[in-house]
All heavy atoms as TSV, in Angstrom:
chain	resi	resn	atom	element	x	y	z
A	1	MET	N	N	7.033	-32.349	-19.407
A	1	MET	CA	C	6.348	-31.128	-19.737
A	1	MET	C	C	7.105	-29.927	-19.022
A	1	MET	O	O	7.281	-29.909	-17.815
A	1	MET	CB	C	4.973	-31.168	-19.395
A	1	MET	CG	C	4.216	-29.879	-19.766
A	1	MET	SD	S	2.424	-29.952	-19.630
A	1	MET	CE	C	2.210	-29.418	-17.881
A	2	GLN	N	N	7.488	-28.944	-19.723
A	2	GLN	CA	C	8.162	-27.759	-19.240
A	2	GLN	C	C	7.109	-26.654	-19.115
A	2	GLN	O	O	6.429	-26.322	-20.050
A	2	GLN	CB	C	9.312	-27.386	-20.158
A	2	GLN	CG	C	10.055	-26.216	-19.557
A	2	GLN	CD	C	11.281	-25.895	-20.472
A	2	GLN	OE1	O	11.353	-26.344	-21.593
A	2	GLN	NE2	N	12.189	-25.100	-19.937
A	3	VAL	N	N	7.029	-26.002	-17.907
A	3	VAL	CA	C	6.098	-24.961	-17.660
A	3	VAL	C	C	6.945	-23.673	-17.613
A	3	VAL	O	O	7.920	-23.571	-16.859
A	3	VAL	CB	C	5.374	-25.118	-16.339
A	3	VAL	CG1	C	4.516	-23.978	-16.088
A	3	VAL	CG2	C	4.568	-26.478	-16.367
A	4	LEU	N	N	6.500	-22.686	-18.448
A	4	LEU	CA	C	7.187	-21.425	-18.442
A	4	LEU	C	C	6.176	-20.335	-18.014
A	4	LEU	O	O	4.996	-20.352	-18.495
A	4	LEU	CB	C	7.668	-21.065	-19.900
A	4	LEU	CG	C	8.696	-22.011	-20.406
A	4	LEU	CD1	C	9.095	-21.589	-21.834
A	4	LEU	CD2	C	10.010	-21.999	-19.554
A	5	PHE	N	N	6.534	-19.433	-17.168
A	5	PHE	CA	C	5.685	-18.353	-16.715
A	5	PHE	C	C	6.180	-17.019	-17.379
A	5	PHE	O	O	7.428	-16.720	-17.403
A	5	PHE	CB	C	5.796	-18.223	-15.194
A	5	PHE	CG	C	5.225	-19.399	-14.491
A	5	PHE	CD1	C	6.027	-20.353	-14.058
A	5	PHE	CD2	C	3.882	-19.498	-14.277
A	5	PHE	CE1	C	5.616	-21.541	-13.393
A	5	PHE	CE2	C	3.372	-20.632	-13.618
A	5	PHE	CZ	C	4.133	-21.612	-13.113
A	6	GLU	N	N	5.296	-16.236	-17.957
A	6	GLU	CA	C	5.681	-15.103	-18.788
A	6	GLU	C	C	6.058	-13.946	-17.813
A	6	GLU	O	O	6.906	-13.103	-18.121
A	6	GLU	CB	C	4.573	-14.673	-19.666
A	6	GLU	CG	C	4.420	-15.429	-20.940
A	6	GLU	CD	C	3.610	-14.768	-21.949
A	6	GLU	OE1	O	2.812	-13.908	-21.615
A	6	GLU	OE2	O	3.709	-15.098	-23.099
A	7	ARG	N	N	5.330	-13.790	-16.703
A	7	ARG	CA	C	5.475	-12.527	-15.888
A	7	ARG	C	C	5.758	-13.067	-14.479
A	7	ARG	O	O	4.901	-13.543	-13.743
A	7	ARG	CB	C	4.203	-11.702	-15.954
A	7	ARG	CG	C	3.920	-11.231	-17.306
A	7	ARG	CD	C	2.600	-10.468	-17.464
A	7	ARG	NE	N	2.440	-10.048	-18.812
A	7	ARG	CZ	C	2.953	-8.868	-19.182
A	7	ARG	NH1	N	3.606	-8.045	-18.424
A	7	ARG	NH2	N	2.754	-8.438	-20.432
A	8	VAL	N	N	7.043	-12.893	-14.071
A	8	VAL	CA	C	7.540	-13.379	-12.758
A	8	VAL	C	C	8.201	-12.347	-11.971
A	8	VAL	O	O	8.642	-11.285	-12.485
A	8	VAL	CB	C	8.499	-14.653	-12.984
A	8	VAL	CG1	C	7.777	-15.753	-13.677
A	8	VAL	CG2	C	9.675	-14.140	-13.806
A	9	ALA	N	N	8.338	-12.583	-10.684
A	9	ALA	CA	C	9.080	-11.683	-9.824
A	9	ALA	C	C	9.941	-12.495	-8.825
A	9	ALA	O	O	9.566	-13.625	-8.397
A	9	ALA	CB	C	8.110	-10.787	-8.991
A	10	GLY	N	N	11.072	-11.846	-8.488
A	10	GLY	CA	C	11.957	-12.449	-7.490
A	10	GLY	C	C	12.068	-11.418	-6.363
A	10	GLY	O	O	12.307	-10.240	-6.686
A	11	LEU	N	N	11.891	-11.793	-5.127
A	11	LEU	CA	C	11.946	-10.925	-4.009
A	11	LEU	C	C	13.065	-11.298	-3.096
A	11	LEU	O	O	13.183	-12.355	-2.632
A	11	LEU	CB	C	10.569	-10.878	-3.252
A	11	LEU	CG	C	9.314	-10.316	-3.832
A	11	LEU	CD1	C	8.805	-11.234	-4.904
A	11	LEU	CD2	C	8.323	-10.122	-2.786
A	12	ASP	N	N	13.875	-10.268	-2.694
A	12	ASP	CA	C	14.937	-10.446	-1.728
A	12	ASP	C	C	14.567	-9.706	-0.488
A	12	ASP	O	O	14.564	-8.461	-0.504
A	12	ASP	CB	C	16.270	-9.950	-2.269
A	12	ASP	CG	C	17.459	-10.254	-1.357
A	12	ASP	OD1	O	17.190	-10.926	-0.298
A	12	ASP	OD2	O	18.576	-9.843	-1.673
A	13	VAL	N	N	14.166	-10.360	0.539
A	13	VAL	CA	C	13.524	-9.777	1.715
A	13	VAL	C	C	14.647	-9.515	2.757
A	13	VAL	O	O	15.419	-10.409	3.188
A	13	VAL	CB	C	12.448	-10.690	2.294
A	13	VAL	CG1	C	11.867	-10.058	3.592
A	13	VAL	CG2	C	11.401	-10.949	1.282
A	14	GLY	N	N	14.640	-8.303	3.252
A	14	GLY	CA	C	15.508	-7.915	4.309
A	14	GLY	C	C	14.736	-7.254	5.411
A	14	GLY	O	O	13.507	-7.097	5.316
A	15	LYS	N	N	15.383	-6.921	6.534
A	15	LYS	CA	C	14.705	-6.395	7.642
A	15	LYS	C	C	14.120	-5.022	7.332
A	15	LYS	O	O	12.935	-4.723	7.730
A	15	LYS	CB	C	15.631	-6.234	8.826
A	15	LYS	CG	C	14.971	-5.708	10.088
A	15	LYS	CD	C	15.967	-5.627	11.230
A	15	LYS	CE	C	15.297	-5.078	12.450
A	15	LYS	NZ	N	16.220	-5.033	13.589
A	16	ASP	N	N	14.774	-4.154	6.616
A	16	ASP	CA	C	14.353	-2.828	6.277
A	16	ASP	C	C	13.782	-2.571	4.869
A	16	ASP	O	O	13.225	-1.523	4.610
A	16	ASP	CB	C	15.470	-1.791	6.541
A	16	ASP	CG	C	15.976	-1.860	8.044
A	16	ASP	OD1	O	15.045	-1.907	8.902
A	16	ASP	OD2	O	17.136	-1.754	8.253
A	17	SER	N	N	14.060	-3.500	4.012
A	17	SER	CA	C	13.654	-3.304	2.617
A	17	SER	C	C	13.461	-4.635	1.928
A	17	SER	O	O	13.907	-5.668	2.340
A	17	SER	CB	C	14.760	-2.514	1.796
A	17	SER	OG	O	15.895	-3.229	1.745
A	18	VAL	N	N	12.713	-4.548	0.773
A	18	VAL	CA	C	12.501	-5.697	-0.134
A	18	VAL	C	C	12.908	-5.211	-1.481
A	18	VAL	O	O	12.418	-4.278	-2.019
A	18	VAL	CB	C	11.012	-6.073	-0.126
A	18	VAL	CG1	C	10.729	-7.277	-1.079
A	18	VAL	CG2	C	10.531	-6.405	1.257
A	19	THR	N	N	13.807	-5.953	-2.144
A	19	THR	CA	C	14.238	-5.672	-3.506
A	19	THR	C	C	13.553	-6.638	-4.437
A	19	THR	O	O	13.591	-7.853	-4.215
A	19	THR	CB	C	15.774	-5.721	-3.613
A	19	THR	OG1	O	16.363	-4.856	-2.710
A	19	THR	CG2	C	16.195	-5.430	-5.032
A	20	VAL	N	N	12.914	-6.124	-5.467
A	20	VAL	CA	C	12.047	-6.937	-6.295
A	20	VAL	C	C	12.501	-6.690	-7.744
A	20	VAL	O	O	12.668	-5.636	-8.229
A	20	VAL	CB	C	10.505	-6.500	-6.250
A	20	VAL	CG1	C	9.683	-7.387	-7.030
A	20	VAL	CG2	C	10.101	-6.512	-4.787
A	21	CYS	N	N	12.736	-7.904	-8.438
A	21	CYS	CA	C	13.023	-7.846	-9.852
A	21	CYS	C	C	11.856	-8.551	-10.546
A	21	CYS	O	O	11.438	-9.610	-10.282
A	21	CYS	CB	C	14.291	-8.646	-10.140
A	21	CYS	SG	S	14.712	-8.616	-11.938
A	22	VAL	N	N	11.249	-7.793	-11.530
A	22	VAL	CA	C	10.139	-8.299	-12.340
A	22	VAL	C	C	10.677	-8.513	-13.781
A	22	VAL	O	O	11.332	-7.620	-14.368
A	22	VAL	CB	C	8.934	-7.301	-12.363
A	22	VAL	CG1	C	7.932	-7.671	-13.395
A	22	VAL	CG2	C	8.301	-7.208	-10.963
A	23	ARG	N	N	10.400	-9.685	-14.272
A	23	ARG	CA	C	10.689	-10.050	-15.669
A	23	ARG	C	C	9.430	-10.272	-16.470
A	23	ARG	O	O	8.589	-11.074	-16.050
A	23	ARG	CB	C	11.674	-11.260	-15.733
A	23	ARG	CG	C	13.000	-10.906	-15.093
A	23	ARG	CD	C	14.083	-11.893	-15.244
A	23	ARG	NE	N	14.149	-12.589	-16.460
A	23	ARG	CZ	C	14.986	-12.373	-17.440
A	23	ARG	NH1	N	15.771	-11.320	-17.447
A	23	ARG	NH2	N	14.982	-13.117	-18.545
A	24	THR	N	N	9.352	-9.592	-17.636
A	24	THR	CA	C	8.194	-9.673	-18.422
A	24	THR	C	C	8.613	-9.794	-19.922
A	24	THR	O	O	9.783	-9.555	-20.216
A	24	THR	CB	C	7.297	-8.357	-18.294
A	24	THR	OG1	O	8.142	-7.224	-18.557
A	24	THR	CG2	C	6.701	-8.252	-16.890
A	25	PRO	N	N	7.715	-10.121	-20.811
A	25	PRO	CA	C	8.051	-10.273	-22.179
A	25	PRO	C	C	8.550	-8.931	-22.717
A	25	PRO	O	O	8.101	-7.850	-22.366
A	25	PRO	CB	C	6.688	-10.672	-22.857
A	25	PRO	CG	C	5.887	-11.312	-21.810
A	25	PRO	CD	C	6.305	-10.584	-20.483
A	26	GLY	N	N	9.591	-8.991	-23.520
A	26	GLY	CA	C	10.181	-7.816	-24.102
A	26	GLY	C	C	10.126	-7.836	-25.661
A	26	GLY	O	O	9.438	-8.689	-26.228
A	27	ALA	N	N	10.844	-6.953	-26.205
A	27	ALA	CA	C	10.928	-6.825	-27.690
A	27	ALA	C	C	11.599	-8.015	-28.313
A	27	ALA	O	O	12.510	-8.640	-27.730
A	27	ALA	CB	C	11.594	-5.550	-28.101
A	28	ARG	N	N	11.137	-8.421	-29.442
A	28	ARG	CA	C	11.786	-9.569	-30.227
A	28	ARG	C	C	11.955	-10.771	-29.488
A	28	ARG	O	O	13.030	-11.396	-29.462
A	28	ARG	CB	C	13.105	-9.028	-30.812
A	28	ARG	CG	C	12.890	-7.893	-31.754
A	28	ARG	CD	C	14.222	-7.521	-32.380
A	28	ARG	NE	N	14.075	-6.312	-33.157
A	28	ARG	CZ	C	15.044	-5.719	-33.735
A	28	ARG	NH1	N	16.330	-6.113	-33.609
A	28	ARG	NH2	N	14.809	-4.630	-34.459
A	29	ARG	N	N	11.017	-11.208	-28.760
A	29	ARG	CA	C	11.007	-12.505	-28.028
A	29	ARG	C	C	11.990	-12.446	-26.902
A	29	ARG	O	O	12.318	-13.531	-26.430
A	29	ARG	CB	C	11.252	-13.666	-28.946
A	29	ARG	CG	C	10.158	-13.775	-30.062
A	29	ARG	CD	C	10.327	-15.012	-30.815
A	29	ARG	NE	N	9.884	-16.163	-29.982
A	29	ARG	CZ	C	9.852	-17.371	-30.431
A	29	ARG	NH1	N	10.376	-17.723	-31.612
A	29	ARG	NH2	N	9.486	-18.380	-29.583
A	30	GLY	N	N	12.439	-11.268	-26.545
A	30	GLY	CA	C	13.394	-11.146	-25.361
A	30	GLY	C	C	12.673	-10.952	-24.081
A	30	GLY	O	O	11.414	-11.120	-24.005
A	31	ARG	N	N	13.381	-10.592	-23.061
A	31	ARG	CA	C	12.825	-10.391	-21.753
A	31	ARG	C	C	13.164	-8.993	-21.307
A	31	ARG	O	O	14.259	-8.496	-21.545
A	31	ARG	CB	C	13.340	-11.406	-20.769
A	31	ARG	CG	C	13.066	-12.879	-21.101
A	31	ARG	CD	C	11.696	-13.316	-21.012
A	31	ARG	NE	N	11.275	-13.316	-19.598
A	31	ARG	CZ	C	10.069	-13.370	-19.222
A	31	ARG	NH1	N	9.113	-13.359	-20.136
A	31	ARG	NH2	N	9.754	-13.361	-17.951
A	32	HIS	N	N	12.236	-8.356	-20.530
A	32	HIS	CA	C	12.515	-7.029	-19.982
A	32	HIS	C	C	12.590	-7.258	-18.470
A	32	HIS	O	O	11.710	-7.924	-17.848
A	32	HIS	CB	C	11.315	-6.092	-20.258
A	32	HIS	CG	C	11.462	-4.767	-19.528
A	32	HIS	ND1	N	12.350	-3.805	-19.852
A	32	HIS	CD2	C	10.704	-4.253	-18.499
A	32	HIS	CE1	C	12.214	-2.830	-19.017
A	32	HIS	NE2	N	11.228	-3.054	-18.197
A	33	ALA	N	N	13.609	-6.714	-17.817
A	33	ALA	CA	C	13.712	-6.781	-16.310
A	33	ALA	C	C	13.790	-5.369	-15.704
A	33	ALA	O	O	14.383	-4.504	-16.308
A	33	ALA	CB	C	14.991	-7.498	-15.997
A	34	GLU	N	N	13.030	-5.262	-14.615
A	34	GLU	CA	C	13.009	-4.019	-13.883
A	34	GLU	C	C	13.105	-4.297	-12.433
A	34	GLU	O	O	12.484	-5.223	-11.919
A	34	GLU	CB	C	11.693	-3.182	-14.146
A	34	GLU	CG	C	11.695	-1.923	-13.518
A	34	GLU	CD	C	10.485	-1.125	-13.815
A	34	GLU	OE1	O	9.663	-1.550	-14.654
A	34	GLU	OE2	O	10.242	-0.058	-13.178
A	35	THR	N	N	14.005	-3.609	-11.730
A	35	THR	CA	C	14.258	-3.854	-10.286
A	35	THR	C	C	13.890	-2.587	-9.515
A	35	THR	O	O	14.256	-1.468	-9.916
A	35	THR	CB	C	15.743	-4.272	-10.024
A	35	THR	OG1	O	16.069	-5.338	-10.798
A	35	THR	CG2	C	16.013	-4.480	-8.572
A	36	ARG	N	N	13.176	-2.755	-8.442
A	36	ARG	CA	C	12.810	-1.703	-7.532
A	36	ARG	C	C	13.024	-2.125	-6.064
A	36	ARG	O	O	12.934	-3.311	-5.775
A	36	ARG	CB	C	11.385	-1.290	-7.727
A	36	ARG	CG	C	11.061	-0.638	-9.075
A	36	ARG	CD	C	9.627	-0.203	-9.054
A	36	ARG	NE	N	9.288	0.310	-10.432
A	36	ARG	CZ	C	8.094	0.791	-10.772
A	36	ARG	NH1	N	7.166	0.911	-9.861
A	36	ARG	NH2	N	7.851	1.181	-12.017
A	37	THR	N	N	13.321	-1.149	-5.229
A	37	THR	CA	C	13.470	-1.489	-3.787
A	37	THR	C	C	12.341	-0.772	-2.972
A	37	THR	O	O	12.051	0.382	-3.256
A	37	THR	CB	C	14.836	-1.014	-3.279
A	37	THR	OG1	O	15.829	-1.794	-4.060
A	37	THR	CG2	C	15.002	-1.434	-1.827
A	38	PHE	N	N	11.729	-1.472	-2.058
A	38	PHE	CA	C	10.641	-0.934	-1.272
A	38	PHE	C	C	11.022	-1.070	0.209
A	38	PHE	O	O	11.635	-2.087	0.627
A	38	PHE	CB	C	9.405	-1.733	-1.516
A	38	PHE	CG	C	8.948	-1.650	-3.004
A	38	PHE	CD1	C	9.368	-2.602	-3.930
A	38	PHE	CD2	C	8.066	-0.741	-3.443
A	38	PHE	CE1	C	8.969	-2.551	-5.219
A	38	PHE	CE2	C	7.637	-0.660	-4.785
A	38	PHE	CZ	C	8.117	-1.576	-5.670
A	39	LYS	N	N	10.578	-0.080	1.011
A	39	LYS	CA	C	10.743	-0.227	2.471
A	39	LYS	C	C	9.698	-1.269	2.956
A	39	LYS	O	O	8.793	-1.669	2.237
A	39	LYS	CB	C	10.361	1.095	3.115
A	39	LYS	CG	C	11.418	2.189	2.826
A	39	LYS	CD	C	11.016	3.461	3.501
A	39	LYS	CE	C	12.044	4.508	3.135
A	39	LYS	NZ	N	11.754	5.817	3.736
A	40	THR	N	N	9.889	-1.763	4.217
A	40	THR	CA	C	8.968	-2.804	4.713
A	40	THR	C	C	7.856	-2.228	5.507
A	40	THR	O	O	7.243	-2.955	6.268
A	40	THR	CB	C	9.860	-3.781	5.654
A	40	THR	OG1	O	10.559	-3.068	6.593
A	40	THR	CG2	C	10.804	-4.603	4.795
A	41	THR	N	N	7.535	-0.967	5.331
A	41	THR	CA	C	6.401	-0.396	5.989
A	41	THR	C	C	5.026	-0.855	5.233
A	41	THR	O	O	5.138	-1.234	4.065
A	41	THR	CB	C	6.391	1.101	5.915
A	41	THR	OG1	O	6.398	1.555	4.593
A	41	THR	CG2	C	7.630	1.652	6.716
A	42	THR	N	N	3.966	-0.859	5.864
A	42	THR	CA	C	2.700	-1.270	5.301
A	42	THR	C	C	2.411	-0.496	4.022
A	42	THR	O	O	2.149	-1.120	2.995
A	42	THR	CB	C	1.592	-1.168	6.297
A	42	THR	OG1	O	1.891	-1.978	7.423
A	42	THR	CG2	C	0.254	-1.685	5.694
A	43	GLY	N	N	2.535	0.842	3.995
A	43	GLY	CA	C	2.241	1.602	2.903
A	43	GLY	C	C	3.135	1.234	1.637
A	43	GLY	O	O	2.699	1.147	0.455
A	44	SER	N	N	4.469	1.060	1.967
A	44	SER	CA	C	5.420	0.761	0.822
A	44	SER	C	C	5.137	-0.596	0.279
A	44	SER	O	O	5.180	-0.868	-0.963
A	44	SER	CB	C	6.830	0.862	1.344
A	44	SER	OG	O	7.725	0.730	0.318
A	45	LEU	N	N	4.708	-1.541	1.124
A	45	LEU	CA	C	4.420	-2.907	0.642
A	45	LEU	C	C	3.178	-2.943	-0.179
A	45	LEU	O	O	3.061	-3.690	-1.110
A	45	LEU	CB	C	4.305	-3.895	1.825
A	45	LEU	CG	C	5.634	-4.125	2.586
A	45	LEU	CD1	C	5.310	-5.102	3.830
A	45	LEU	CD2	C	6.644	-4.764	1.693
A	46	ARG	N	N	2.203	-2.072	0.113
A	46	ARG	CA	C	0.991	-1.899	-0.683
A	46	ARG	C	C	1.375	-1.340	-2.077
A	46	ARG	O	O	0.834	-1.762	-3.059
A	46	ARG	CB	C	0.008	-1.025	-0.050
A	46	ARG	CG	C	-0.739	-1.730	1.081
A	46	ARG	CD	C	-1.734	-0.756	1.801
A	46	ARG	NE	N	-2.379	-1.598	2.859
A	46	ARG	CZ	C	-2.871	-1.053	3.871
A	46	ARG	NH1	N	-2.721	0.312	4.114
A	46	ARG	NH2	N	-3.468	-1.770	4.907
A	47	VAL	N	N	2.331	-0.404	-2.129
A	47	VAL	CA	C	2.802	0.117	-3.363
A	47	VAL	C	C	3.444	-0.977	-4.272
A	47	VAL	O	O	3.222	-1.123	-5.417
A	47	VAL	CB	C	3.749	1.285	-3.181
A	47	VAL	CG1	C	4.458	1.727	-4.468
A	47	VAL	CG2	C	3.081	2.474	-2.546
A	48	MET	N	N	4.262	-1.805	-3.544
A	48	MET	CA	C	4.855	-3.005	-4.216
A	48	MET	C	C	3.796	-3.917	-4.755
A	48	MET	O	O	3.877	-4.407	-5.900
A	48	MET	CB	C	5.785	-3.732	-3.203
A	48	MET	CG	C	6.407	-4.977	-3.836
A	48	MET	SD	S	7.369	-5.958	-2.641
A	48	MET	CE	C	6.044	-6.760	-1.730
A	49	ARG	N	N	2.822	-4.239	-3.963
A	49	ARG	CA	C	1.726	-5.112	-4.415
A	49	ARG	C	C	1.040	-4.558	-5.682
A	49	ARG	O	O	0.813	-5.225	-6.639
A	49	ARG	CB	C	0.723	-5.267	-3.294
A	49	ARG	CG	C	-0.591	-6.004	-3.731
A	49	ARG	CD	C	-1.780	-5.738	-2.831
A	49	ARG	NE	N	-2.116	-4.320	-2.866
A	49	ARG	CZ	C	-2.859	-3.715	-1.938
A	49	ARG	NH1	N	-3.307	-4.341	-0.980
A	49	ARG	NH2	N	-3.120	-2.435	-2.063
A	50	ASP	N	N	0.747	-3.225	-5.643
A	50	ASP	CA	C	0.103	-2.631	-6.796
A	50	ASP	C	C	0.982	-2.681	-8.072
A	50	ASP	O	O	0.487	-2.946	-9.116
A	50	ASP	CB	C	-0.179	-1.176	-6.470
A	50	ASP	CG	C	-1.284	-1.016	-5.408
A	50	ASP	OD1	O	-2.027	-2.030	-5.072
A	50	ASP	OD2	O	-1.381	0.022	-4.789
A	51	TRP	N	N	2.293	-2.468	-7.877
A	51	TRP	CA	C	3.258	-2.544	-8.987
A	51	TRP	C	C	3.267	-4.014	-9.602
A	51	TRP	O	O	3.180	-4.156	-10.771
A	51	TRP	CB	C	4.677	-2.120	-8.526
A	51	TRP	CG	C	5.625	-2.274	-9.665
A	51	TRP	CD1	C	5.597	-1.660	-10.906
A	51	TRP	CD2	C	6.836	-2.958	-9.623
A	51	TRP	NE1	N	6.784	-2.000	-11.585
A	51	TRP	CE2	C	7.495	-2.820	-10.738
A	51	TRP	CE3	C	7.488	-3.720	-8.622
A	51	TRP	CZ2	C	8.785	-3.323	-11.091
A	51	TRP	CZ3	C	8.721	-4.281	-8.909
A	51	TRP	CH2	C	9.344	-4.080	-10.094
A	52	LEU	N	N	3.336	-5.054	-8.708
A	52	LEU	CA	C	3.320	-6.410	-9.162
A	52	LEU	C	C	2.055	-6.666	-9.910
A	52	LEU	O	O	2.024	-7.392	-10.934
A	52	LEU	CB	C	3.491	-7.383	-8.011
A	52	LEU	CG	C	4.915	-7.294	-7.312
A	52	LEU	CD1	C	4.941	-8.163	-6.117
A	52	LEU	CD2	C	5.979	-7.752	-8.301
A	53	THR	N	N	0.900	-6.213	-9.402
A	53	THR	CA	C	-0.383	-6.435	-10.146
A	53	THR	C	C	-0.447	-5.798	-11.454
A	53	THR	O	O	-0.860	-6.297	-12.461
A	53	THR	CB	C	-1.541	-5.934	-9.196
A	53	THR	OG1	O	-1.496	-6.623	-7.881
A	53	THR	CG2	C	-2.851	-6.135	-9.809
A	54	GLU	N	N	0.004	-4.495	-11.466
A	54	GLU	CA	C	0.076	-3.729	-12.688
A	54	GLU	C	C	0.934	-4.414	-13.713
A	54	GLU	O	O	0.614	-4.361	-14.978
A	54	GLU	CB	C	0.672	-2.328	-12.391
A	54	GLU	CG	C	0.770	-1.473	-13.603
A	54	GLU	CD	C	1.416	-0.071	-13.162
A	54	GLU	OE1	O	0.853	0.614	-12.314
A	54	GLU	OE2	O	2.464	0.216	-13.668
A	55	CYS	N	N	2.045	-5.033	-13.332
A	55	CYS	CA	C	2.920	-5.749	-14.281
A	55	CYS	C	C	2.379	-7.074	-14.722
A	55	CYS	O	O	2.895	-7.797	-15.578
A	55	CYS	CB	C	4.332	-6.019	-13.596
A	55	CYS	SG	S	5.276	-4.499	-13.329
A	56	GLY	N	N	1.262	-7.531	-14.097
A	56	GLY	CA	C	0.685	-8.822	-14.405
A	56	GLY	C	C	1.416	-10.034	-13.898
A	56	GLY	O	O	1.312	-11.142	-14.493
A	57	VAL	N	N	2.205	-9.839	-12.813
A	57	VAL	CA	C	3.000	-10.943	-12.273
A	57	VAL	C	C	2.018	-12.052	-11.756
A	57	VAL	O	O	1.064	-11.727	-11.036
A	57	VAL	CB	C	3.871	-10.445	-11.149
A	57	VAL	CG1	C	4.500	-11.618	-10.427
A	57	VAL	CG2	C	4.988	-9.561	-11.680
A	58	THR	N	N	2.297	-13.294	-12.135
A	58	THR	CA	C	1.478	-14.449	-11.765
A	58	THR	C	C	2.164	-15.375	-10.802
A	58	THR	O	O	1.464	-16.190	-10.198
A	58	THR	CB	C	1.012	-15.196	-12.976
A	58	THR	OG1	O	2.155	-15.661	-13.646
A	58	THR	CG2	C	0.137	-14.389	-13.887
A	59	ILE	N	N	3.441	-15.246	-10.622
A	59	ILE	CA	C	4.207	-16.064	-9.684
A	59	ILE	C	C	5.432	-15.335	-9.153
A	59	ILE	O	O	6.022	-14.598	-9.881
A	59	ILE	CB	C	4.526	-17.456	-10.341
A	59	ILE	CG1	C	5.005	-18.436	-9.270
A	59	ILE	CG2	C	5.606	-17.284	-11.511
A	59	ILE	CD1	C	4.972	-19.920	-9.815
A	60	ALA	N	N	5.824	-15.606	-7.949
A	60	ALA	CA	C	6.919	-14.919	-7.324
A	60	ALA	C	C	7.777	-15.890	-6.497
A	60	ALA	O	O	7.175	-16.851	-5.893
A	60	ALA	CB	C	6.533	-13.718	-6.510
A	61	ALA	N	N	9.030	-15.695	-6.439
A	61	ALA	CA	C	9.966	-16.444	-5.632
A	61	ALA	C	C	10.542	-15.481	-4.555
A	61	ALA	O	O	10.882	-14.382	-4.906
A	61	ALA	CB	C	11.050	-17.145	-6.397
A	62	MET	N	N	10.664	-15.982	-3.362
A	62	MET	CA	C	11.099	-15.102	-2.246
A	62	MET	C	C	12.390	-15.696	-1.649
A	62	MET	O	O	12.434	-16.956	-1.423
A	62	MET	CB	C	10.076	-14.929	-1.214
A	62	MET	CG	C	10.418	-14.032	-0.146
A	62	MET	SD	S	9.031	-13.722	0.995
A	62	MET	CE	C	9.039	-15.244	1.952
A	63	GLU	N	N	13.330	-14.876	-1.337
A	63	GLU	CA	C	14.534	-15.315	-0.698
A	63	GLU	C	C	14.849	-14.436	0.498
A	63	GLU	O	O	14.624	-13.219	0.387
A	63	GLU	CB	C	15.735	-15.139	-1.671
A	63	GLU	CG	C	17.017	-15.778	-1.189
A	63	GLU	CD	C	17.892	-14.701	-0.484
A	63	GLU	OE1	O	17.786	-13.518	-0.702
A	63	GLU	OE2	O	18.618	-15.135	0.467
A	64	SER	N	N	15.231	-14.972	1.640
A	64	SER	CA	C	15.602	-14.269	2.804
A	64	SER	C	C	16.768	-14.939	3.444
A	64	SER	O	O	16.868	-16.190	3.461
A	64	SER	CB	C	14.353	-14.221	3.686
A	64	SER	OG	O	14.770	-13.674	4.946
A	65	THR	N	N	17.675	-14.200	4.117
A	65	THR	CA	C	18.745	-14.813	4.860
A	65	THR	C	C	18.471	-14.966	6.336
A	65	THR	O	O	19.342	-15.406	7.080
A	65	THR	CB	C	20.045	-13.957	4.674
A	65	THR	OG1	O	19.727	-12.619	5.102
A	65	THR	CG2	C	20.522	-13.985	3.199
A	66	SER	N	N	17.253	-14.642	6.703
A	66	SER	CA	C	16.842	-14.752	8.126
A	66	SER	C	C	15.415	-15.227	8.144
A	66	SER	O	O	14.740	-15.409	7.125
A	66	SER	CB	C	17.025	-13.400	8.840
A	66	SER	OG	O	16.822	-13.620	10.231
A	67	THR	N	N	14.861	-15.425	9.421
A	67	THR	CA	C	13.512	-15.821	9.551
A	67	THR	C	C	12.629	-14.584	9.699
A	67	THR	O	O	12.903	-13.677	10.510
A	67	THR	CB	C	13.352	-16.635	10.767
A	67	THR	OG1	O	14.177	-17.760	10.680
A	67	THR	CG2	C	11.937	-17.123	10.938
A	68	TYR	N	N	11.555	-14.449	8.818
A	68	TYR	CA	C	10.671	-13.327	8.822
A	68	TYR	C	C	9.265	-13.773	8.851
A	68	TYR	O	O	8.939	-14.796	8.350
A	68	TYR	CB	C	10.899	-12.422	7.633
A	68	TYR	CG	C	12.220	-11.712	7.703
A	68	TYR	CD1	C	13.262	-12.138	6.930
A	68	TYR	CD2	C	12.391	-10.592	8.492
A	68	TYR	CE1	C	14.471	-11.482	6.994
A	68	TYR	CE2	C	13.604	-9.921	8.507
A	68	TYR	CZ	C	14.686	-10.373	7.792
A	68	TYR	OH	O	15.865	-9.767	7.784
C-alpha cells in the first residue's frame, strides 16, 4: 500500500534560519511549491507555524547538518 500526503513541508534547519518548502495540490493534478525562509527567533517561528497551518500541512520532514 502506497501512502501519499497532499500537503507536505520540508524544513532545512540552520543556526540562524529555517528554510521551508511547502508542496500542495496545484492546477491540473500538478503540484504547487512555495519556499520561505524564517529566522530562528520565537516570533519568526510562530509566523512559520501559522503559515504551515494556513497551508494545511499535515506532515513535515526536517534536515539539519548539526545537532539542534
